C-alpha positions in Angstrom: 1.0 -95.7 -51.5 0.8 -92.2 -50.0 -1.3 -91.0 -52.8 -4.0 -93.4 -52.0 -4.2 -92.2 -48.4 -4.3 -88.6 -49.3 -7.1 -88.7 -51.8 -10.6 -88.9 -50.3 -14.0 -89.1 -51.9 -16.4 -86.3 -51.1 -19.0 -88.8 -50.1 -16.7 -90.3 -47.3 -18.4 -89.8 -44.0 -15.2 -89.3 -42.1 -14.5 -85.9 -43.7 -11.5 -87.1 -45.8 -9.7 -84.7 -48.1 -12.1 -83.2 -50.5 -10.9 -82.9 -54.1 -14.1 -81.4 -55.4 -13.2 -78.7 -58.0 -15.5 -76.1 -59.5 -15.7 -75.7 -63.2 -12.8 -73.7 -64.6 -13.1 -72.1 -67.9 -10.1 -70.9 -70.0 -11.0 -69.5 -73.3 -8.6 -68.3 -75.9 -9.5 -65.0 -77.4 -8.7 -65.8 -81.0 -8.2 -68.9 -83.1 -4.9 -67.6 -84.3 -3.5 -68.1 -80.9 -4.1 -71.8 -81.1 -2.5 -71.9 -84.5 0.7 -70.4 -83.0 1.0 -73.2 -80.5 3.1 -75.7 -82.3 2.9 -78.4 -79.7 -0.5 -79.9 -79.1 -1.2 -82.4 -76.4 -4.0 -84.9 -76.8 -5.1 -87.4 -74.3 -7.4 -90.4 -75.0 -9.8 -91.4 -72.4 -12.6 -93.7 -72.1 -16.0 -92.2 -72.7 -17.4 -93.5 -69.5 -14.6 -92.2 -67.5 -14.9 -88.8 -69.1 -18.5 -88.7 -68.4 -18.1 -89.8 -64.8 -15.4 -87.2 -64.2 -17.6 -84.5 -65.7 -20.5 -85.5 -63.5 -18.4 -85.3 -60.3 -17.9 -81.5 -60.8 -20.7 -79.2 -59.8 -21.8 -77.5 -62.9 -22.5 -73.7 -63.1 -25.8 -72.8 -64.7 -25.4 -71.4 -68.2 -26.7 -68.0 -69.0 -26.6 -68.7 -72.7 -27.4 -71.7 -74.8 -24.2 -71.3 -76.7 -22.1 -71.4 -73.6 -20.6 -74.8 -73.1 -21.1 -76.6 -69.8 -17.4 -77.3 -69.5 -14.9 -74.4 -69.5 -12.4 -74.0 -72.3 -8.8 -74.4 -71.3 -5.9 -72.7 -73.0 -3.3 -74.9 -74.5 -0.4 -73.2 -72.9 -1.7 -74.2 -69.4 -2.5 -77.8 -70.5 0.7 -79.3 -69.2 0.1 -77.6 -65.8 -3.4 -78.9 -65.5 -2.5 -82.3 -66.6 0.1 -82.6 -63.9 -2.3 -81.4 -61.3 -4.7 -84.3 -62.0 -2.4 -87.2 -62.8 -2.3 -88.4 -59.2 -5.6 -90.3 -59.9 -3.9 -92.6 -62.4 -2.2 -94.5 -59.7 -5.5 -95.9 -58.7 -7.4 -96.0 -61.9 -7.1 -94.7 -65.4 -8.9 -91.5 -65.9 -10.0 -90.1 -69.2 -8.7 -86.8 -70.4 -9.7 -85.5 -73.8 -8.6 -82.4 -75.6 -10.6 -81.3 -78.5 -9.1 -78.8 -80.8 -11.8 -78.9 -83.4 -13.6 -76.1 -81.7 -12.8 -72.5 -82.5 -12.5 -71.6 -78.8 -9.9 -74.1 -78.0 -9.7 -77.6 -76.5 -11.9 -78.8 -73.6 -10.5 -81.0 -70.8 -12.7 -83.0 -68.5 -11.6 -85.2 -65.6 -13.8 -87.6 -63.6 -12.0 -89.0 -60.6 -15.1 -90.5 -59.1 -13.9 -94.1 -59.2 -10.5 -93.1 -57.7 -12.0 -91.1 -55.0 -14.5 -93.9 -54.1 -11.7 -96.4 -53.8 -9.6 -94.1 -51.7 -12.5 -93.3 -49.4 -13.0 -97.0 -48.8 -9.4 -97.5 -47.7 -9.0 -94.3 -45.6 -9.6 -94.2 -41.9 -12.0 -91.6 -40.4 -9.3 -89.9 -38.2 -7.3 -88.8 -41.2 -10.2 -87.2 -43.0 -10.4 -84.2 -40.7 -6.7 -83.2 -41.1 -6.9 -83.7 -44.8 -9.9 -81.3 -44.9 -7.9 -78.6 -43.1 -4.9 -79.1 -45.3 -7.0 -78.7 -48.4 -8.6 -75.4 -47.2 -5.1 -73.9 -46.5 -3.9 -75.0 -49.9 -6.9 -73.3 -51.5 -6.2 -70.0 -49.7 -2.6 -70.1 -50.6 -3.5 -70.5 -54.2 -5.8 -67.5 -54.0 -3.2 -65.3 -52.4 -0.6 -66.3 -55.0 -3.0 -65.5 -57.8 -3.7 -62.0 -56.2 0.0 -61.3 -56.0 0.5 -62.2 -59.6 -2.4 -59.9 -60.6 -1.0 -57.0 -58.5 2.4 -57.4 -60.0 1.0 -57.5 -63.5 -1.1 -54.4 -62.9 1.8 -52.4 -61.4 4.0 -53.3 -64.4 1.3 -52.2 -66.8 0.9 -48.9 -65.0 4.6 -48.2 -65.0 4.8 -49.1 -68.6 1.9 -46.8 -69.3 3.7 -43.9 -67.6 6.9 -44.5 -69.5 5.1 -44.7 -72.8 3.4 -41.4 -71.9 6.7 -39.7 -71.3 8.1 -41.1 -74.5 5.0 -39.7 -76.4 5.7 -36.3 -74.9 9.3 -36.4 -75.9 8.4 -37.4 -79.4 5.9 -34.6 -79.6 8.5 -32.1 -78.6 10.9 -33.5 -81.2 8.1 -33.4 -83.8 7.4 -29.7 -83.0 11.1 -28.9 -83.4 11.3 -30.7 -86.7 8.1 -28.9 -87.9 9.7 -25.5 -87.0 12.9 -26.5 -88.9 10.8 -27.6 -91.8 8.9 -24.4 -92.0 12.2 -22.5 -91.8 13.6 -24.5 -94.7 10.4 -23.8 -96.7 10.9 -20.0 -96.2 14.6 -20.0 -97.2 15.7 -19.2 -100.7 17.4 -21.8 -102.9 20.6 -19.9 -102.6 20.5 -20.0 -98.8 19.8 -23.7 -98.9 22.9 -24.2 -101.1 25.0 -22.2 -98.8 23.8 -24.1 -95.8 24.4 -27.4 -97.5 28.0 -26.3 -98.2 28.6 -25.7 -94.5 29.6 -28.4 -92.1 26.1 -29.5 -91.2 24.9 -33.1 -91.2 21.9 -34.4 -93.1 19.6 -34.1 -90.1 20.3 -30.4 -89.6 22.5 -30.8 -86.6 26.0 -29.3 -86.4 29.0 -31.4 -87.3 31.3 -32.9 -84.7 34.2 -30.8 -85.7 32.4 -27.5 -85.0 31.2 -28.8 -81.7 34.8 -29.7 -80.7 36.0 -26.3 -81.7 33.2 -24.6 -79.7 34.1 -26.7 -76.6 37.8 -25.9 -76.9 37.1 -22.2 -77.4 35.0 -22.1 -74.3 37.7 -23.8 -72.2 40.3 -21.3 -73.5 38.2 -18.3 -72.7 37.5 -19.8 -69.2 41.2 -20.2 -68.5 42.3 -16.9 -70.0 41.9 -14.8 -66.8 44.0 -17.3 -64.8 46.7 -17.2 -67.5 46.6 -13.4 -67.6 47.0 -13.2 -63.9 49.9 -15.6 -63.9 51.5 -13.6 -66.8 51.1 -10.3 -64.9 52.6 -11.8 -61.8 55.5 -13.2 -63.7 56.2 -9.8 -65.4 56.1 -8.0 -62.0 58.5 -10.5 -60.4 60.9 -10.3 -63.3 60.9 -6.5 -63.1 61.7 -6.6 -59.4 64.5 -9.1 -60.0 66.1 -6.9 -62.7 66.1 -3.7 -60.7 65.9 -3.9 -57.0 66.8 -0.2 -56.3 63.8 1.4 -58.0 60.6 1.8 -56.2 58.4 1.2 -59.2 54.9 0.0 -58.4 54.2 -3.5 -59.5 51.9 -4.3 -62.4 49.5 -6.1 -60.0 49.1 -3.1 -57.8 48.6 -0.9 -60.9 45.8 -3.1 -62.2 44.2 -3.4 -58.8 44.4 0.4 -58.5 42.8 0.8 -61.9 40.0 -1.5 -61.0 39.4 0.1 -57.7 39.4 3.6 -59.3 36.9 2.4 -61.9 34.6 0.9 -59.3 34.8 4.0 -57.1 34.5 6.7 -59.8 31.8 5.0 -62.0 28.4 5.3 -60.4 27.0 2.1 -62.0 30.3 0.1 -62.0 29.0 -2.8 -59.8 25.8 -3.5 -61.8 27.8 -3.2 -65.0 30.4 -5.7 -63.8 27.6 -8.0 -62.8 25.9 -7.7 -66.2 29.2 -8.5 -68.0 29.9 -11.5 -65.8 26.4 -12.8 -66.5 26.8 -12.4 -70.2 30.2 -14.1 -70.2 28.8 -17.0 -68.2 25.9 -17.5 -70.6 28.1 -17.3 -73.6 30.8 -19.7 -72.3 28.1 -22.0 -71.0 26.3 -21.9 -74.3 29.5 -22.8 -76.2 30.3 -25.6 -73.9 26.7 -27.0 -74.1 26.9 -26.6 -77.9 30.0 -28.8 -77.8 28.7 -31.6 -75.6 25.1 -31.8 -76.8 23.2 -32.2 -80.1 21.4 -28.9 -79.8 22.2 -25.9 -82.0 23.9 -22.8 -80.8 20.7 -20.8 -80.1 19.2 -23.6 -78.1 22.4 -24.0 -76.2 22.6 -20.4 -75.3 19.0 -20.4 -74.1 19.6 -23.6 -72.1 22.7 -21.9 -70.5 20.5 -19.0 -69.5 18.0 -21.3 -67.9 20.8 -22.9 -65.9 22.0 -19.5 -64.7 18.5 -18.3 -63.8 17.5 -21.5 -62.1 20.1 -23.9 -60.7 17.7 -26.7 -60.5 17.2 -27.1 -64.3 20.4 -29.1 -64.6 18.8 -32.1 -63.0 17.4 -33.2 -66.4 20.7 -33.4 -68.1 21.8 -36.8 -69.6 25.3 -37.9 -70.1 28.6 -37.1 -68.3 29.6 -34.1 -70.5 26.2 -32.3 -70.4 26.0 -32.9 -66.6 29.5 -31.5 -65.9 28.8 -28.4 -68.0 25.3 -27.8 -66.6 26.6 -28.2 -63.0 29.4 -25.7 -63.7 26.9 -23.2 -65.2 24.5 -23.7 -62.3 27.3 -23.1 -59.8 28.3 -19.9 -61.7 24.6 -18.9 -61.7 24.4 -19.3 -57.9 27.5 -17.0 -57.5 26.0 -14.4 -59.8 22.7 -14.6 -58.0 24.5 -14.1 -54.7 26.4 -11.1 -56.2 23.1 -9.6 -57.5 21.4 -10.2 -54.1 24.3 -8.4 -52.4 24.2 -5.5 -54.8 20.4 -5.1 -54.3 20.7 -5.4 -50.6 23.5 -2.8 -50.5 21.5 -0.4 -52.7 18.5 -0.7 -50.5 20.6 -0.3 -47.4 22.3 2.8 -48.9 18.9 4.3 -49.8 17.5 3.8 -46.3 20.8 5.1 -44.8 20.6 8.2 -46.9 17.0 8.7 -45.8 17.9 8.0 -42.2 20.9 10.4 -42.3 18.9 13.1 -44.0 20.6 13.2 -47.4 17.5 13.3 -49.5 16.3 16.5 -51.1 13.5 18.6 -49.6 10.9 19.5 -52.2 9.2 22.5 -50.5 8.6 26.1 -51.1 7.6 29.1 -48.9 9.2 27.3 -45.9 11.3 28.6 -43.1 14.9 27.3 -43.2 17.0 27.2 -40.1 20.8 26.7 -40.5 22.7 25.5 -37.5 21.9 24.1 -34.1 22.0 25.7 -30.7 20.1 25.9 -27.4 17.8 28.5 -28.8 16.3 26.1 -31.4 13.6 24.8 -29.1 12.1 28.2 -28.3 12.6 29.3 -31.9 10.6 26.3 -33.2 7.9 27.0 -30.6 7.5 30.6 -31.7 7.4 29.7 -35.4 4.8 27.1 -34.7 2.6 29.7 -32.9 3.1 32.1 -35.8 2.0 29.5 -38.3 -1.0 28.4 -36.4 -3.3 30.9 -38.2 -2.2 29.3 -41.5 -3.0 25.8 -40.3 0.6 25.1 -39.8 3.7 25.5 -41.9 7.0 23.9 -42.9 10.2 24.4 -41.0 13.4 22.8 -42.3 16.4 22.4 -40.0 19.8 21.7 -41.5 22.8 21.2 -39.2 26.0 19.2 -39.1 24.5 16.5 -36.9 22.9 13.1 -37.4 19.3 13.4 -38.6 18.1 10.8 -36.1 19.7 12.7 -33.2 18.1 16.0 -34.3 14.7 14.4 -34.6 15.1 12.7 -31.2 16.0 16.0 -29.5 13.1 17.8 -31.2 10.7 15.1 -30.1 11.8 15.7 -26.5 10.7 19.4 -26.6 7.7 19.9 -24.5 5.4 22.1 -26.6 2.7 21.7 -29.3 3.8 22.2 -32.9 0.2 23.3 -33.8 0.3 21.7 -37.2 3.8 22.8 -38.2 6.0 20.1 -39.7 9.7 20.1 -38.8 12.0 18.4 -41.4 15.6 17.7 -40.4 18.5 17.3 -42.8 22.1 16.6 -42.2 24.5 18.9 -44.1 26.8 21.9 -44.0 25.5 25.4 -44.8 28.9 26.2 -46.3 28.4 23.7 -49.1 26.2 24.8 -52.0 25.1 21.2 -52.8 23.7 20.9 -49.3 22.0 24.2 -49.5 20.3 23.2 -52.7 19.2 20.0 -51.0 17.0 22.0 -48.6 15.5 24.2 -51.4 17.2 27.3 -50.1 16.2 29.4 -53.2 12.5 28.8 -52.5 12.5 29.5 -48.7 10.6 32.6 -47.6 13.0 33.1 -44.6 16.5 31.8 -43.7 17.7 31.9 -40.1 21.4 31.4 -39.4 21.9 30.4 -35.7 25.1 31.3 -33.9 27.2 28.4 -32.7 27.9 27.8 -29.0 31.6 28.6 -28.2 33.9 31.4 -29.1 32.2 34.5 -30.4 34.7 35.4 -33.1 34.7 31.9 -34.5 30.9 31.7 -34.4 30.6 35.1 -36.2 33.2 34.0 -38.8 31.2 30.9 -39.6 28.1 33.0 -39.9 29.9 35.2 -42.3 30.9 32.3 -44.5 27.4 31.0 -44.4 26.1 34.3 -45.7 28.7 34.2 -48.5 27.4 30.7 -49.4 23.8 31.9 -49.5 24.6 34.9 -51.7 26.4 32.5 -54.1 23.3 30.5 -54.9 22.8 30.7 -58.7 19.0 30.5 -58.5 18.9 33.5 -56.2 17.0 33.8 -52.9 13.3 34.4 -52.6 13.4 35.3 -48.9 15.6 37.3 -46.6 18.3 36.1 -44.2 18.2 36.6 -40.5 21.7 36.1 -38.9 22.3 35.8 -35.2 25.7 37.3 -34.2 27.6 37.1 -30.9 29.6 40.3 -31.1 28.3 43.7 -32.1 31.6 44.6 -33.8 31.0 41.9 -36.5 27.6 43.3 -37.5 29.0 45.8 -40.0 31.0 43.1 -41.9 28.0 40.8 -42.2 25.7 43.6 -43.5 28.4 44.5 -46.0 28.6 41.0 -47.4 24.8 40.3 -47.3 23.5 43.6 -48.4 19.8 44.2 -48.2 19.0 40.5 -47.9 20.5 40.3 -44.4 19.0 41.3 -41.1 21.2 40.8 -38.0 20.3 40.2 -34.4 23.2 40.5 -32.0 22.2 38.3 -29.1 24.5 39.5 -26.4 23.9 43.1 -27.2 20.1 42.6 -27.1 20.3 40.8 -23.8 22.7 43.3 -22.3 20.5 46.3 -23.2 17.4 44.5 -22.0 19.0 43.7 -18.7 19.9 47.4 -18.2 16.3 48.5 -19.0 15.0 45.9 -16.6 17.4 47.0 -13.9 16.0 50.6 -14.2 12.4 49.4 -14.5 11.7 46.1 -12.7 9.1 43.9 -14.4 9.9 45.1 -17.9 11.2 41.6 -18.9 7.6 40.2 -18.6 6.4 43.0 -21.0 9.1 42.1 -23.5 8.1 38.4 -23.4 4.5 39.4 -24.2 5.5 41.7 -27.1 8.3 39.6 -28.7 6.5 36.3 -28.5 3.6 35.2 -30.8 1.4 33.9 -28.0 -0.1 37.3 -27.1 0.3 40.5 -29.0 3.1 41.5 -31.3 4.1 44.1 -33.9 2.5 44.1 -37.4 2.9 46.5 -40.3 0.2 46.9 -43.0 -1.1 49.5 -45.4 -4.7 50.8 -45.0 -5.6 53.1 -48.0 -8.8 54.3 -46.3 -6.6 56.1 -43.6 -4.8 58.3 -46.1 -5.1 62.0 -45.2 -5.9 61.3 -41.5 -3.8 62.7 -38.7 -2.0 60.3 -36.4 -4.0 61.4 -33.4 -7.2 60.1 -35.0 -5.4 56.9 -36.2 -4.7 56.1 -32.6 -8.4 55.5 -31.8 -9.3 54.0 -35.2 -8.5 50.4 -34.4 -10.7 48.7 -31.8 -8.5 45.5 -31.8 -5.0 47.1 -32.1 -2.9 50.0 -30.9 -1.0 52.1 -33.5 2.6 52.7 -32.5 4.2 54.3 -35.6 4.2 54.9 -39.3 6.3 53.5 -42.1 6.9 56.6 -44.3 6.9 55.8 -48.0 8.4 59.2 -49.0 11.4 58.6 -46.6 12.5 55.4 -48.2 10.3 53.2 -46.0 11.7 54.4 -42.7 9.7 53.5 -39.6 8.9 56.3 -37.2 7.9 55.3 -33.7 5.7 57.6 -31.8 5.2 60.3 -34.4 3.7 63.7 -33.9 -0.1 63.9 -33.5 -0.2 66.3 -36.5 1.4 63.9 -38.9 -0.9 63.3 -41.9 -0.8 59.9 -43.5 0.3 60.0 -47.2 -0.3 57.6 -50.0 1.9 54.5 -49.6 2.3 54.9 -45.8 1.9 51.9 -43.6 0.7 51.6 -40.0 2.7 49.9 -37.3 0.4 48.4 -34.7 0.4 46.0 -31.7 -2.2 43.3 -32.3 -3.0 39.7 -31.6 -2.6 38.5 -35.2 -2.2 40.0 -38.6 -5.8 39.3 -39.6 -7.4 40.2 -36.3 -7.7 43.9 -36.7 -9.0 46.5 -39.1 -9.8 50.3 -38.9 -13.4 51.4 -38.1 -15.2 54.6 -37.7 -13.9 57.1 -35.1 -15.4 56.6 -31.7 -16.8 59.4 -29.6 -14.1 60.2 -27.1 -14.2 63.1 -24.6 -11.3 65.5 -24.9 -8.7 64.7 -22.3 -8.2 67.1 -19.5 -4.6 68.2 -19.2 -2.9 67.0 -16.0 0.3 69.0 -15.2 2.5 66.7 -13.2 6.2 67.4 -12.9 8.4 64.5 -14.0 10.8 63.6 -11.2 14.4 64.3 -11.9 16.8 61.5 -12.4 18.8 60.5 -9.3 22.2 58.9 -9.2 22.2 55.2 -8.8 24.6 52.5 -7.5 24.7 49.4 -9.6 26.6 46.1 -9.1 27.7 43.9 -12.0 28.5 40.3 -10.9 30.4 38.4 -13.5 32.2 39.2 -16.8 30.9 39.2 -20.3 32.8 39.7 -23.5 30.6 42.7 -24.4 30.7 44.3 -21.0 32.3 47.4 -22.5 29.1 48.0 -24.6 27.0 47.7 -21.4 29.2 50.3 -19.7 28.6 52.7 -22.6 24.8 52.2 -22.4 24.8 52.7 -18.6 26.8 55.9 -19.0 24.3 57.2 -21.4 21.1 56.5 -19.4 22.2 56.9 -15.7 22.3 60.2 -13.9 25.5 62.0 -13.2 27.3 60.8 -10.2 26.2 57.1 -10.5 28.6 54.3 -9.5 29.1 51.0 -11.3 30.7 48.3 -9.2 32.3 45.4 -11.1 32.8 42.2 -9.1 34.4 39.2 -10.8 37.5 37.0 -10.6 39.3 38.8 -13.4 42.2 40.9 -12.2 42.0 44.7 -12.4 44.9 44.9 -14.9 43.3 42.3 -17.1 40.0 44.1 -17.0 41.5 47.4 -18.1 43.3 45.5 -21.0 40.1 43.8 -22.1 38.1 47.1 -21.9 40.7 48.9 -24.0 40.7 46.1 -26.6 37.0 46.3 -26.7 37.2 50.0 -27.7 36.3 51.6 -24.3 38.2 54.5 -22.9 37.3 54.8 -19.3 38.5 58.4 -19.2 35.6 59.4 -21.4 32.9 58.2 -19.1 30.7 61.1 -18.1 28.0 59.9 -15.7 29.3 56.9 -14.0 32.4 55.9 -12.1 33.9 52.4 -12.2 34.7 50.7 -9.0 36.6 47.4 -9.3 36.4 44.5 -6.8 38.0 41.1 -7.3 36.5 37.9 -6.0 34.4 34.9 -6.7 30.7 35.5 -6.9 29.8 32.0 -5.5 31.9 32.3 -2.4 30.0 33.9 0.5 33.0 35.6 2.2 33.9 37.4 -1.0 30.3 38.6 -1.3 30.2 39.7 2.3 33.0 42.1 1.6 30.7 44.1 -0.7 28.1 46.7 0.6 25.2 44.7 -0.9 22.5 46.6 1.0 23.5 49.8 -0.6 23.0 48.9 -4.3 19.9 50.0 -6.1 20.2 47.3 -8.8 22.3 44.1 -9.0 23.0 42.5 -12.4 24.1 38.9 -12.3 25.7 38.1 -15.6 26.3 34.6 -17.2 30.1 34.5 -16.7 32.2 34.2 -19.7 34.1 31.2 -18.3 30.9 29.0 -18.2 28.9 30.7 -20.9 29.0 27.8 -23.2 27.3 25.5 -20.7 23.8 26.8 -20.0 23.1 24.6 -17.0 26.4 25.4 -15.3 26.1 29.1 -16.0 22.5 29.1 -14.6 23.6 27.1 -11.5 26.3 29.7 -10.9 23.9 32.6 -11.3 21.3 31.0 -9.1 23.9 30.4 -6.3 25.0 34.0 -6.5 21.5 35.2 -6.3 20.7 33.1 -3.2 23.8 34.2 -1.4 23.2 37.9 -2.1 19.6 37.6 -0.9 20.6 35.9 2.3 23.2 38.5 3.0 20.8 41.3 2.3 18.1 39.8 4.5 20.5 40.1 7.5 21.7 43.6 6.7 18.7 45.5 5.3 16.6 45.7 8.5 19.4 47.6 10.2 19.9 49.9 7.2 16.1 50.5 6.9 16.0 51.9 10.5 18.9 54.3 9.7 17.3 55.7 6.5 14.5 58.3 6.6 11.1 57.2 5.4 10.8 59.8 2.7 14.1 58.7 1.1 13.3 55.0 0.9 11.2 55.0 -2.2 9.2 57.3 -4.3 6.6 54.5 -4.9 3.9 53.4 -2.5 4.2 50.2 -0.6 1.4 48.5 -2.6 2.5 49.6 -6.1 3.9 47.0 -8.6 7.3 48.7 -8.9 7.5 49.0 -5.2 6.8 45.3 -4.7 9.5 44.5 -7.2 12.0 46.8 -5.5 11.0 45.5 -2.0 10.9 41.9 -3.1 13.3 40.2 -0.7 14.4 43.3 1.1 14.2 46.3 -1.1 16.7 45.5 -3.9 16.3 44.8 -7.6 18.3 41.8 -8.9 18.4 40.9 -12.6 19.7 37.5 -13.4 20.8 36.4 -16.9 19.3 32.9 -17.4 20.2 30.8 -20.3 18.2 27.6 -19.7 14.4 27.9 -19.8 14.0 25.3 -17.0 15.6 27.7 -14.6 12.8 30.2 -15.3 10.2 28.3 -13.2 12.5 28.2 -10.2 13.0 32.0 -10.1 9.4 32.8 -10.9 8.1 30.6 -8.1 10.5 32.0 -5.6 9.8 35.6 -6.5 13.3 36.6 -5.3 14.4 38.1 -8.6 13.2 39.7 -11.8 14.7 37.7 -14.6 15.8 37.8 -18.2 15.5 34.6 -20.1 18.3 35.1 -22.7 17.8 32.3 -25.1 14.0 32.5 -25.2 14.0 36.3 -25.8 16.6 36.1 -28.5 14.6 33.2 -30.1 11.5 35.4 -30.0 13.3 38.2 -31.7 14.7 35.9 -34.4 11.2 34.4 -35.1 9.7 37.9 -35.3 12.3 39.2 -37.7 12.0 36.0 -39.8 8.2 36.5 -40.1 8.6 40.2 -41.0 12.1 41.7 -41.7 10.8 45.3 -41.1 10.3 44.5 -37.3 14.0 44.4 -36.9 14.2 48.2 -37.3 11.6 48.6 -34.6 13.5 46.4 -32.2 16.7 48.1 -32.9 15.2 51.5 -31.9 13.6 50.2 -28.8 16.9 48.7 -27.6 19.1 51.6 -28.7 20.5 54.3 -26.4 18.5 57.0 -28.2 15.0 57.3 -29.5 12.0 55.5 -28.0 11.8 52.6 -25.6 9.3 50.8 -23.4 8.6 52.4 -20.0 6.5 51.5 -17.0 4.6 54.6 -15.6 2.6 55.1 -12.5 -1.1 55.9 -12.8 -0.7 59.2 -11.1 0.8 60.7 -14.3 -2.5 60.2 -16.2 -5.4 60.2 -13.7 -6.8 60.8 -10.2 -7.7 58.2 -7.7 -11.1 56.6 -8.5 -11.6 58.4 -11.8 -13.8 56.7 -14.4 -12.1 56.7 -17.8 -12.0 54.6 -21.0 -8.7 53.3 -22.4 -9.1 55.6 -25.4 -9.2 58.6 -22.9 -6.1 57.3 -21.2 -4.4 57.1 -24.7 -5.3 60.7 -25.4 -4.1 61.9 -22.0 -0.8 60.1 -22.6 -0.5 61.9 -25.9 -0.1 65.2 -23.9 3.2 63.8 -22.7 4.1 62.5 -26.2 3.6 58.9 -25.1 1.6 55.9 -26.5 -0.1 53.7 -23.9 0.0 50.1 -25.1 -1.2 48.3 -21.9 -1.7 48.4 -18.2 -1.5 46.3 -15.1 -4.2 46.6 -12.4 -3.0 46.7 -8.8 -4.7 43.4 -8.0 -3.3 41.5 -11.0 0.0 39.7 -11.5 0.4 40.2 -15.2 0.1 43.3 -17.5 -2.6 43.5 -20.2 -1.2 44.5 -23.6 -3.7 45.8 -26.2 -6.8 45.5 -24.1 -10.2 44.9 -25.6 -13.3 47.2 -25.2 -11.2 50.3 -25.3 -14.2 52.6 -25.4 -15.7 51.2 -22.1 -15.1 53.2 -18.9 -13.7 51.7 -15.8 -12.6 53.0 -12.4 -8.8 53.3 -12.0 -6.5 53.3 -9.0 -3.3 55.1 -8.4 -1.7 51.8 -7.7 -2.2 50.8 -11.3 0.7 51.1 -13.7 0.8 51.7 -17.5 3.1 50.4 -20.2 4.0 53.1 -22.7 6.3 53.8 -25.6 8.1 57.1 -24.9 11.4 58.8 -25.7 14.3 57.9 -23.5 14.8 60.1 -20.5 
């Protein structure tokens, strides 16, 4: 048989199959386990066979005397082991014994020695090697199978452990809930318990099924109510249309949509309120639905509904079809509400940033300077205010205009000057709206500047008038004064009437026109005005000095080492400022001193210096001579300029007017401006028609015969500063080129004594002889054109926008200065003059500046500065006034004197 060939004795030399088994021990843990085995298997064996089989196994040394040599074998594995070893019975009966008398279970011993010996004898040596390999592979397969069984058992035990742990946690939660309910029942009164027992609650405290069904049905009805309402409204609207087709009645749908739209637009917090209502409805409907499909009470269902709304991932733990459907629906609604809330928050943040970007937020400042409007003068105005605030470590300037805030900030950032610590705040708004004025703290501003708009003069002044009305209508009142820039002198009276004492006006065109006339008569005066009006050098200040009360004005003149007194603000005369008063005027209590100084805190009176009495120099003032002046261009206030020229020019003077306006149109405009040419006393008007930028038109004029030429910014291009300056510059170059070709011939024909009353090296002579003996005054609007003219030295110039901005800034800092400027620009009273040194001294004389001041007082003049012959710029309010220096007749002095 095959079994005989497969079994080999371990003592066979050929290496036949080895069936040597180690001792296996299977011990039952308890005796009761053996009692539960109903089927017992017993095998009778011969004692000798049993002993021989036991002897064939290698025994493991025992560590304890009580440990049996043979291993115990569980009864449930007895059949398996018996089948494993029954193959030896084919050769010889083996003895198997099972002893169940022991408490540890039966013992099985097998001795296959005789069978193995017989098989070894009949087996060939070639088969023993392959049998050995087959036995080793079978042993390894058995070990792998045993390891797989152990791993499977361990994994199942671990999984069971985790499941039991989760069940324990669930039971603990249920136990805690039951404890809470038990405590609640212990705190209730017997009457409450009876009432609760009468309600439809089951024994375990959970709501009855009927209440849950009602709650679920109610939630479904509420959820479908909006759809039913919409359908009903649509049906009613369609039925109304079908009944009456002729009437144009608005449908109910449109009415409801309009009401909703009006509510959302009119109510400030409509959107957040609608979101809150939608959230509450979703929580309530979801809670009722969960109450109907779960075993939880109503409070727990509402809380669970809120958790689904707040976090859409919480519905993953729902069990059952009903709870899952309801939880998914609530989670979907929660996602929609979260999206709506995110949109509202995003819109709110965007609106806030947009309001900040557009300049709609409120300015919380006080004692700041407020500028209303936007024009080309803003840059130079901000520069002057920054210089004025430098002594205060900077200030606050707020600009409000009907422009975008970002555009204003970008334009201001492009301005090429240092703000010197001054902060500029831009806001977008209209000065005609009180809400916008309150937004910039108009009631707390120390000065308010209203800029004139570029464009039509009447419209600009009308807007300025409305702005003044808005400012006077502020309920809180105004702390500071109002400085209004006007374009037409005729509108000044109306603005002063509306604003009262709060308003100070600066008529830009009138100031520039008067300044141009003064500079035409006295070349170089524009540079003096730039020094006095601007805050970079010296300017006007008014302050009271009680220690000077009772002193004559002649002594006051030499009492300030760092300033030059120019006038007195008389307290007894209502605060009127008197420029260049008499030497005998005695200061009274309350009088204030008007001075020219570098800063308001840079000067103070001191003890009177020792000054030698001035020697009287009798020099006859030259009589005024008739002049010939050319006006190129047309201005809307040219009639006012003609009146001023008629007042200051000598009799017999001529005023030539050259522009492209027809003569009849000129006469009409002059009459509309209030000028009667028949009443002119000193000048005669000569009209010439032509274009000032065409050479052949200019060549038709006797350009070499004019004493002064004024190039005006033409009214047709006045709104565009670059275009107007380009036109003025082209006219200037053409005139200079024509004069350069004509003046040498004319100079040879004119006697030497008649050419000029000034020496060739004098400052005024240089300006008159600059580019062939003629004075040209150009009205320049753009500051960038200033450098071109100053470098070419072909024209004395007037920088319109910059000078007006300087005047506005000075009046904004001190409103009293406006009275001083008005007198200096007026036809009567005092004005600035440029005098030659021969009126006050001799050639090479050593004198101090104080002595020059006293000599000028003999002519009722106040010297405020001088320009040496070898210098390019005048010195206003010089230092070291008591030090002597050598003077030259080529030097010139700047004085304040009465108009000639």
